N, C-alpha and C positions, 0 to 999 in steps of 0.2 A: 353802053358797055357797062358791064356787074363784074365788080370786084369780089376777091374773096381773101381774107389773111387765112394768114397759118395752113397755107397750100400744101405744104409737106407732111402736115399731120395726119390723123386718122380723119378728124370731122370736115378739115379743108378740103382734102382731097375726095371724099365721098361727096360733098357737095357739088364740086366744080364736075363728077362725073354724071350726077344728077343732072346739071346745070345744062350739060351739053346734050341731052335729050329734049331740052325746050329752045333753047336759043343756039343760033350758030356761032361753033366756037372761036369765030372772029372777036366775038362781043363780050368774050370772058380774059378777065387778068386775071392770074394768080399772084400773088402776092407772099413772099415767104423770103427767111434771111439766107435762105441756100437753093437758088434758084436753078442749080444742078437736079435736086432732089426732084423736081417737079417736070422735069425737060418731057417725060414720057405723056404728059395729061395731054399734049396736042391744044395748049392754048398759049398767048401771049405769057411769058412772066417777064415780072418787075421784081427787082430785088427790093424789102421793107423790112424796117425792125421798128417796132412799138418803142423803141428806147431812142429812132432817131427822127425825130418830128421832122425834119426837113425833108429827109428821102421820104419820109411817107404823104407827105404834098406831092412829090415828082411821081409815087407807084400808086396816088388817087385820081392824078389829073384825067378829067373826062368821064368820071364816071356817073351814072344815072344813080345804081346804088351798089352799096358796099356793105358784106358781111365780116365783120368782124367778131372774129374767133376770139372768146376770151383767152387771157394768159392767167390767172389770179393776181392781178396786180392794177390796183387802182391810177398810181402813174401813168402806166402803161396804156391803159385803155383812154386817160385822159387826154394824152399822146395822142392817139390815135383820132378822138373825136374831135380835137380841135384841129387835126391834120386835112379830117373828111371836111370840116367846115372852111379852112383854107384853099382848098382845092374845089371847092361850090360843090361838092356831091350832092346828089339829088336827096338822096334820104339814107341813112345808118341803120343796119341789123348788126342786133347784139344779142351773143347766145349764153343765156342765164340758165339758172334752176327754179324749179318749184318753190313758189312760197317766198321768193329773193325778197320781198318785201315787208314780210314780218319781222318786226324787229326781234320777236322772241323765238325766230329760227335759232335753234343750238346748234345747227351745222358750221361747222368752223371756215368752210368754205361760203360761206350765205354773203355773210358781211362784205367782201369784196365785189358781189355782186350788186347789193342793195346798194355800195353808194356808188357802184359806176350806173345803175339805172336812172338814179337819183340825181347824179351829173348829168346825163343825158339828155334828160327829160329837161333841165333845165337851161338847154343850150338851146340857139338859134336854128335847128335842122331838125326837118320829120324823123322820127325814130319809130322803129318795130322791136319790140323784144320777142324772143325765143324762149320761154322758159321750158327746159326739157325736164322730162323725168330723170328716173335712175334709169343706167342703160342696162338691156339684156346683157352685155360684154363684162359686167364686172361680176356677176353672178359666180362664173368659174373661179375667180377670183378669193370672195367673200363667203362661198360658201363650200362647204366638202363632197362637189358633187363626183369625182371619181372616186370617193372612198363609199358614197352610196350607190355608184356602180358596182363597185367591187362585193358590199355587204349585203345591199338591198335594204338599206336605211339610211338616211338621210337627218343626220342628226346634228340640230341646232338649237340653240336658245331662246328661238325666237313664239310666242307664242301662234294662237289660232286667228286672233283677233289683226295678226300685223301682216297689212295689204300693202301693194304696191304693184301700179301698171306698168310693167316692164318695157320699156322701148326700146327699139334696136339703134344704135348710129346710123344707118342707114338710110330708116326712116324718119328721124330727126333732119339728116341732110336731105331729105327730099321736101320734105316744109322750106326748110332753108330755100333752095332750088327756087320751089314754084313762089317763095315770098320775095326771092329775087328777081326771078324773070316777070313776074307778072303787077309786081307791086301792089299797091291800094290796102296796105295795113297799117298806112301813116298812124301812131297813137296806140297802136294795140297790143298788149298783153298776152300772145299767145303761149297756152298750155300746151305742151307736145307730151304724149302719153303712148301707152301702147292700149291693146283693144280691153281689157278688164282686170281688175284688181285680183292679184293673186297673192294668197298667203303660203306659207313653207308645205304644209300638206297639200296645195296643190301644186307647188313644184317639185314635188315627188311623186305626183299624179302625173305631169308635163314629161318627166323624166321617166315614167314607164313608157306612155303613151310614143316619145319619140325613140326609145329602145327596145321597147317591148320587153323588158325586164322589169319583175314586179317589184317596186320600191314602196315604202311607206314612211312615213316620218315621225321622228320620236325627238320628243325634248330632251335636251341636254343643261347640266349646269354652265352658269357663266364661265366658271373656271374652264371647264370643258373646251368651251367655243374658244375661249382666250389660248388655249396649249394648240386646239387643232388648226385655230387660223395662224399662228406663228411659225408650225410647221409648214405650214402651204406657204407662204408670204416666200418671194424671189429674197435673196440674201439682201442684195441693195434697199430693198423697199423695207425690212424688216429690223435694217440697221438705224432706218431713219426713225429719232425721238419721239415716240406716244405714235407709231405707227399704226400697232396694234390695239390702243385703245380707241385710237379715231373707228379702225373697225368697229370695235365692240359697239361704240356710241351710234354708228349709223345701225345697226341693227334698234337699239333705243330709239333714235329717232323714227325707225317706222312703226314701233308698237306703240309710240305714242301721237301716230297720225300723221307725219308730217310729208309723206309720198301718198296719201289717200286721198288723190285726186286722178280722175280716169275722163278724159276728153274722147271727142273723134275728131280731132284736128287732121291728123295725120287723113285718116279718108277726107274730111271737109276739103282739104287744101289738093290732095294728090290725085283722088277719084278711086284708090285703091284702098282697101281695109289694111287696117295696120299688122304687121309679124304679130301672132302669137307667139307664146314662148315655147310651146312646143314643137313650131316651125323652127325658132328659132336653135333648140337645143338637138334637133335634127342636123343642125349643120355644125355642130360640133364635135 
């Protein structure tokens, strides 16, 4: 039996969809705080909350492998890991991010992943860490793509040497599904990225390829980038303290090389090439 937590979220739902292509649906358990939200997935559903360790033990009962979809809370992750051990789960998979193990990584979310990875590695249970690269789905939020389509110019404050191998959520979920279904990755830290390193001029080229509209990149000031980001963010996100600063810091992290890893993990595990940025942009 294979258990996926966070089943009502984007990643959990996609993982279950990919997993159904590899194993019998009767062997899949979706764990969520809201069972009604995943009734359409066609698999067994169990209620589970990372803040309720006892309930998680029941939710994980009989599992060969469990995918813990991270929730950015070390105590919650620890509850889930301990529940998996009490439920005698065969192996735990955890969703993390690139370079999470580097103590110098400045990404504000990395410390939770780093601590969770360390805790999981210290426990008496086989584990696999899935370190995801930056999702392609973040681009419409972090960059002025619509403005670029309207004006023919993608204006950002990133330089030509700022590279990211963008990876789709679906490709990450496909890798998670293979690791769940096949096993054999105990003790491994799998970096999951898109197929090629992309800088912002290449993003403009991908937009051209995807839409047929000529688009070029121009570098702008940090202040212009700040104002542009503030105007694009949904009100509920913009109201969060330091949300804009975090978005601008992400550009700096990219320039400093924290996302400059490119792997063939998607192709190696799934048997098909990772989705290119042009292919992803055609879906928008």
